C-alpha positions in Angstrom: 93.6 44.3 234.8 96.0 45.8 237.4 98.6 48.2 236.1 102.2 47.4 237.1 105.4 49.3 236.4 107.7 47.6 234.0 110.4 45.4 235.8 113.8 47.0 235.6 117.2 45.3 235.9 117.8 47.4 239.1 114.6 46.0 240.6 115.7 42.5 239.8 119.0 43.1 241.6 117.1 44.5 244.6 114.8 41.4 244.5 117.7 39.0 244.6 119.2 40.6 247.7 116.0 41.6 249.5 116.8 38.8 252.1 119.8 40.9 253.3 117.3 43.4 254.8 115.1 40.7 256.4 118.1 38.9 258.0 119.4 42.2 259.3 116.1 43.0 261.0 115.7 39.5 262.5 119.3 39.6 263.9 118.9 43.0 265.4 115.6 41.9 267.1 117.2 38.7 268.4 120.2 40.6 269.7 118.0 43.0 271.6 119.5 46.0 269.9 116.4 48.2 269.7 115.4 47.5 273.3 118.9 48.4 274.5 119.0 51.6 272.5 115.6 52.6 273.8 117.0 52.3 277.3 120.4 53.8 276.4 120.0 56.1 273.4 123.2 57.4 271.9 125.2 54.3 272.8 128.4 53.4 270.9 129.1 50.1 269.2 131.5 49.0 272.0 128.8 49.9 274.6 126.2 47.8 272.8 128.7 45.0 272.4 129.6 44.9 276.1 126.0 45.2 277.3 124.5 42.7 275.0 127.5 40.3 275.1 128.0 40.4 271.3 131.1 40.4 269.1 132.5 44.0 268.8 133.1 43.5 265.0 129.8 41.8 264.5 127.7 44.4 266.3 129.4 47.3 264.6 128.6 45.9 261.1 125.0 45.1 262.2 124.5 48.6 263.6 125.8 50.2 260.4 123.5 47.9 258.4 120.5 48.9 260.5 121.5 52.6 260.0 121.6 52.0 256.2 118.1 50.6 256.3 116.7 53.5 258.4 116.2 51.4 261.5 118.8 53.4 263.4 120.3 56.9 263.3 124.0 57.4 263.8 125.9 60.6 264.8 129.6 60.6 265.7 129.6 56.9 266.3 126.5 57.0 268.6 123.4 55.1 267.6 119.7 55.8 268.4 116.4 54.3 267.3 114.5 56.1 264.6 110.8 57.1 265.2 109.5 54.2 263.2 111.7 51.8 265.2 110.5 53.3 268.5 106.9 52.8 267.5 107.1 49.3 266.2 110.3 47.4 267.2 110.5 47.9 270.9 108.4 45.4 273.0 105.4 47.2 274.4 105.6 50.0 271.9 102.3 51.7 270.7 102.4 49.6 267.4 104.6 46.7 268.6 105.3 44.4 265.7 108.1 42.4 267.5 106.0 39.3 268.1 104.4 39.4 264.6 107.9 39.6 263.0 109.0 36.6 264.9 106.6 34.5 262.8 108.4 35.7 259.7 111.7 34.8 261.4 110.4 31.3 262.1 109.4 30.7 258.4 112.6 32.3 257.0 114.4 29.0 256.7 111.5 27.4 254.9 111.8 29.9 252.0 115.3 28.6 251.4 113.7 25.3 250.4 111.3 26.8 247.9 112.9 24.8 245.0 112.1 21.6 246.9 108.4 22.6 247.2 108.3 23.4 243.5 109.6 19.9 242.7 107.3 18.1 245.1 104.3 20.3 245.8 104.6 19.3 249.5 105.3 21.5 252.5 109.0 21.7 253.4 108.4 21.6 257.1 105.9 19.7 259.2 102.7 21.8 259.6 102.3 20.4 263.1 105.5 22.2 264.3 103.7 25.4 265.1 100.4 23.7 266.0 101.5 21.7 269.0 104.3 19.3 268.0 107.0 21.8 269.1 105.7 23.5 272.3 108.1 26.4 272.1 107.5 27.0 268.4 103.8 26.8 269.0 104.0 29.3 271.8 106.0 31.7 269.6 103.4 31.2 266.8 100.5 32.0 269.1 102.2 35.1 270.5 103.1 36.2 267.0 99.5 35.9 266.0 98.5 37.8 269.1 100.8 40.7 268.2 99.6 40.7 264.6 95.9 40.5 265.7 96.3 43.5 268.1 97.4 45.7 265.2 94.9 44.4 262.7 92.1 44.2 265.2 92.1 47.9 266.0 91.3 48.6 262.3 88.9 45.6 261.8 86.7 45.5 264.9 85.2 49.0 264.3 84.1 47.7 260.8 82.0 44.8 262.4 78.3 45.4 262.7 77.7 43.3 265.9 74.6 45.3 267.0 72.2 43.0 268.8 74.7 40.1 268.8 75.1 38.4 272.2 76.8 35.2 271.3 79.8 34.8 268.9 81.8 31.8 267.8 85.4 32.5 266.8 86.5 29.6 264.7 90.2 28.9 264.7 90.4 31.9 267.0 94.1 31.4 267.8 95.2 33.6 270.7 91.7 34.9 271.3 92.9 38.4 270.6 90.1 39.3 268.1 87.5 37.8 270.5 88.8 39.9 273.4 88.8 43.1 271.2 85.2 42.4 270.0 84.0 41.7 273.5 85.6 44.9 274.8 83.9 46.9 272.1 80.5 45.3 272.7 79.7 45.0 276.4 76.8 42.5 275.9 78.8 40.1 273.7 80.0 36.7 274.9 82.6 35.0 272.7 83.7 31.4 272.3 87.1 30.7 270.8 87.5 27.3 269.2 91.0 26.0 268.3 93.4 23.2 268.8 94.3 22.2 272.5 97.9 23.6 272.4 96.7 26.8 270.9 93.8 27.5 273.3 96.1 26.7 276.3 98.1 29.8 275.4 95.0 31.7 274.4 93.5 31.2 277.9 96.6 32.8 279.4 96.2 35.9 277.1 92.5 36.2 277.7 93.1 36.1 281.4 95.8 38.7 281.2 93.3 40.9 279.4 90.8 40.4 282.3 88.2 39.0 279.9 87.8 35.4 281.0 84.2 36.0 282.1 83.0 36.9 278.6 85.6 35.1 276.4 85.8 31.3 276.8 87.8 28.7 274.9 86.9 25.3 273.5 89.7 22.9 272.5 88.9 21.2 269.2 89.7 20.9 265.5 87.3 23.0 263.4 87.5 20.4 260.7 85.7 17.8 262.8 84.5 19.4 266.0 80.8 20.0 266.7 80.2 23.8 266.7 78.0 25.1 269.6 74.7 26.2 268.1 72.3 29.1 268.2 75.0 31.8 267.7 74.3 35.3 266.6 77.7 35.6 264.8 80.6 33.5 263.6 84.1 34.9 262.8 86.9 33.2 260.8 89.9 35.4 260.9 93.1 34.5 259.1 92.5 30.7 259.0 90.9 29.8 255.6 94.1 30.4 253.6 95.4 27.1 255.0 92.4 25.1 253.7 91.5 23.3 250.5 88.5 24.6 248.6 86.5 21.5 249.7 87.4 22.1 253.4 86.5 25.8 253.1 83.1 24.9 251.7 82.5 22.4 254.5 83.5 24.8 257.3 81.3 27.6 255.9 78.4 25.2 255.6 78.7 24.1 259.2 79.1 27.7 260.3 75.9 28.5 258.5 74.2 25.7 260.4 75.4 27.0 263.8 73.9 30.4 263.3 70.4 31.5 264.3 68.3 32.9 261.4 69.5 36.3 260.6 73.0 35.5 262.1 76.1 37.0 260.5 79.5 35.7 259.4 82.6 37.7 259.2 85.7 36.4 257.4 89.1 38.2 257.5 91.8 37.0 255.2 94.3 37.8 252.5 92.7 37.5 249.1 93.6 37.9 245.4 91.8 38.9 242.3 90.7 36.3 239.8 94.2 35.9 238.4 95.6 34.8 241.8 98.6 37.1 241.1 97.4 40.5 242.5 97.9 42.0 245.0 101.5 40.9 244.9 101.8 40.4 248.7 98.9 38.0 248.7 100.4 36.0 245.8 103.7 35.7 247.7 101.9 34.9 251.0 100.2 32.0 249.1 103.7 30.6 248.6 104.5 31.1 252.2 101.5 29.1 253.3 102.2 26.3 250.8 105.7 26.0 252.3 104.4 25.4 255.8 100.9 23.9 255.4 99.5 21.0 253.4 96.8 23.0 251.6 98.1 26.6 252.0 97.3 29.2 249.4 95.3 32.4 249.0 91.9 32.4 247.4 90.2 35.1 245.3 87.3 37.2 246.4 85.2 35.7 243.7 85.8 32.2 245.0 84.8 33.3 248.5 81.6 34.8 247.3 80.7 31.5 245.6 81.5 29.4 248.7 79.3 31.6 250.9 76.4 31.4 248.4 76.7 27.6 248.2 76.6 27.4 252.0 73.3 29.3 252.0 74.5 32.8 253.0 73.0 35.9 251.4 74.1 39.6 251.1 77.8 38.8 250.9 80.1 41.8 250.6 83.9 42.0 250.6 85.9 45.2 251.4 89.6 46.0 252.0 90.8 46.7 255.5 92.4 50.1 256.0 96.2 50.1 255.4 98.8 49.1 256.2 97.6 45.5 256.4 96.6 44.0 253.0 93.6 42.0 254.4 90.0 41.9 253.2 86.9 41.6 255.2 83.9 39.6 254.0 80.5 39.7 255.6 77.3 37.7 254.9 74.1 36.7 256.6 71.9 33.7 257.2 68.4 34.4 255.9 66.0 35.3 258.6 63.5 32.6 257.6 
């Protein structure tokens, strides 16, 4: 049983107004505040207003709110980015989170319809919006996943034992970011990214920009129905299974097992909970986020994943947390050698 601090009235008030902070962050990113202050540190509110073509009153209140949240420093009416902002909220920064945060911005409106989901049990927006139906939303989604994967991948890829692996199938591989990182870390490895046509169209651009087109290819297809290329040394499923029903997860894992050579490995990266489905708290909240935007979205437990892997035929399954700050878990298992 996980120990949690007793909930106070102050914490309830903070919870009720937590969206103030999210909205402030999203607005500052959209207005280009952090980028401008990186280029012109120590600017005044009128200078930011004039340069970014924003309301003088609106930008002053936004800059002060960002200062209150620790996103900016202010001295004598002049604003500068804080070290954390410089590292994460300026495009191209060492730990750039701007694209990843845009995904949160895109689903922000959906959370306002949570009572509707509770009444109906159905997503409050069409899942296809970010999977091809809306090209711009799809592109933002893929780029957001790229930004997120760059951060997570630096911690995850060193944990993958790909020694001796030459062929890898990345199911629902999205922007191809993980595949690129794995290929860069393993010079003999060739990766195939399988995802929906609108997704791999953007993925191909990103793979080309990374100079990895020779060793990372894409296949357009739906992993629910597509034939998986066979005789693979490894299969990865990173951040995809939380949108699937238990039956679909079992089917995908069974077909992944079949595509592997004897002794082949599977690696699954995802958010997970304990058996209560209520801890860690971020995973429980993310389950709601997925349910708002996908038909079968949720977050499964580590125990459930162990059982699905065993039912698919895998052995030696193990699940471990990924190093902070991301709350993901990494599962590994193997196809028997004979």
